[in-house]
N, C-alpha and C positions, 0 to 999 in steps of 0.2 A: 592575514587572519585565516584560520583553519576551523572547519566544523567536522564533527564525526556524527553521523546520523544513523541510528539503528532502527530496526523495524520489529514489530510484533506480528507474528504470523497468524495468530488467532485473536480476534477481538471484536469489538462492536463495529457494525458497518460504518458508523460515523467517523471512526478512527482512520478510515482509508484516505480521507481527504487531508491534505496538508493544511496546517494553520497559516494565517497570513504572514507571520514572522518567518516561518520555515520557507514558505514560497518565495518571499523576498530574498532570503539568503541564497536559495538555489538560483534564482534569476540573476543575482549579482555575481555569482561564482565564475571565475575564469576557467576552472576545470571541475569536472564532475566524474568521479570514478564509481562504476556500478559493478555489482556482483552478478549481473545478468546481461544478456544481449538484447537491447530494446528493438533491434531490427529483426529478431527471430519471430515469425508469425505465431509459433506456439507460446512464446513468452507473452506476446501482446494479448493473445486470447486468454491466457491465464490471469492477466492483470485487469481484465475488464470487470466492471462493477456488477455485471449480470452473473448470478450464481450459475455454476457449471453443472450442478447436480440437483437431486431432489432436496426439498426443504428439510431442515433439521426437525427432529421430533420436538413438539411443543415444550416438553419438560427440559430438554437440553437448551432450547432457545431461552427459556426463562432463567435457567442457571447462568448462561452466558450474559444475559442482561443484568 
């Protein structure tokens, strides 16, 4: 069985976490191919859940919500 999983680069913070079905599929996979290097410290820092910059203006936060 094969899966193709895509990402959305801008979205709600809640979308960052994988759902239980996706998490189970990844855990059961024999092979995982990524478009990034998870051992690169810069990549790891970019993937943290802590925002890297200042908060968005409230009007933009409301629009995204």
